[in-house]
C-alpha positions, 0 to 999 in steps of 0.5 A, a space after each residue: 428831931 433826930 440829929 445823929 445818925 444823919 438820915 443821909 448816912 442811914 439811907 446809904 444802908 437802907 434803900 428807902 425811908 419807909 424801909 428804914 422806919 420799919 427796920 429801926 422799929 423792928 430792931 428797937 423792939 428786939 432790943 427792948 425784948 432783950 436781944 443782944 446789941 451788935 455794938 458795944 458802945 452807943 452814943 444814946 440811951 434809947 432803943 430806937 437810937 441804938 437801932 439807928 446806930 446799928 443800922 448806920 454801922 451796917 450791923 443790921 440790914 433788911 433780910 431779903 426773905 423775911 418769911 424764911 427768917 421767921 421760919 428759921 427763928 421759929 425752928 430755932 425756938 422749937 429746937 431749944 424748947 425740945 432740948 430743954 424738955 429733954 434735959 428736964 426729962 433726963 434730970 427727972 430720970 436721974 432723980 428717980 434712979 437715985 431715989 430708988 437706990 
């Protein structure tokens, strides 16, 4: 049984119980995968409770266009991957240049 945060306070932030469950679940998975928490101090130790506390605090909200959010995240990951590859290639070229001297 969940006592805190109360369902009434959570429903002030999210429009339905179903949306709340989905949002909390997704955020808990993000936190378990290493996402940065949006709060410094939590009253609980479990990821689901952390997610609910973040929702209660207004730090996590439903995105109005989830497809656009997924596309933005995909583009950011791709850009980070390309930047890492370019950095690796630059280092490789520097090593080759130093060895040929």
